[in-house]
N, C-alpha and C positions, 0 to 999 in steps of 0.2 A: 611478118615484118622484115625479116632478113632477106627474103626473096625480093621484096619491093626495093630494098636498098641496093641489092645486087643488080636489079634491073636498071637502076639509074646509071650504072657504070662508074667510071672514075672521073673525078673533077678534072677539068681542062686547065690545070695549072702545073707549074713545075713540080715534079715528084708526084704527079696526080695518081699514078698507078700505086705507088707505095702508100700514099695517103688513103686511097680507096681501100686498099688491103687492110690497113690499120683500123680504119673506121669500121669496116665489116667485121673484123675479128673482135673489135671492141664492143660490138653490139650483142654478141652472143651472151656475155654475162648479164646484160640487161634482161634478156629473156628469162634467165634464172631468177633474177630479182623479182620480176613480175610473177613468176610461177610460185615462188616462196610466199609472196604476199597473198596470192589467191588461196594457197593451201592454209596459211595462217588464218585468213579471214573465214574460211569455211569451218574452222574449229572454234570460232567465237561462240561462247555459250548463249542460249536464248534468254536467260533471265536478265532483267534490266541491269542489275549491278554487274554481273559477269559480262554482259554485252558491252557496257561502257568501259570497263577495265580492259577487256579483250580488244576492243576497237582501238583504244588508246595505244596499247602495246603494238598492234599491227601497224598503225600509222607511224609511230616512232621508229619501229624497226625498218619499215619501208623507206622512210625518209633518210635514215642513216645509210641503209644499203644503196639507195639511189645516189646519195652524195658521194659515197665511196666509188661507185661505178663512174660517176661523172668525173671525179678527180683522176681516176685511172685512164679514162678515155682522153681527157685533156692532156695528160702527161704524154700519151702516145702520139698525139698530133702536134704538140707544141714544138717538137724537135724539127719541124719543117718551117721554113721561112716562106710561107705562102700567103702573102698579103691579100691576094685576090680571094683566096678561100676564106680568110677571116672577114673580109668585107662582105662576102656572100652570106656568111652566117649571121651577120648583123643587119641584114636587110629585112 
């Protein structure tokens, strides 16, 4: 995933290089969030009750971690006044 984003290069907007750097560095924690969810999912018990409870825990934890990651990435890129970039994200 990170290699694919790196291959895209930097956005062609003011501060594009810095924005690209912040986005790329902000994606690394997402990889950790996904790996944690995979590890947690692999540990879900096979019995029906344990499975249901375990799945609910994984989904809630993943959702919270994903939200935290998104907030952190948003904070990183909000410091730039790049209207073109914002418009591109909303297309």
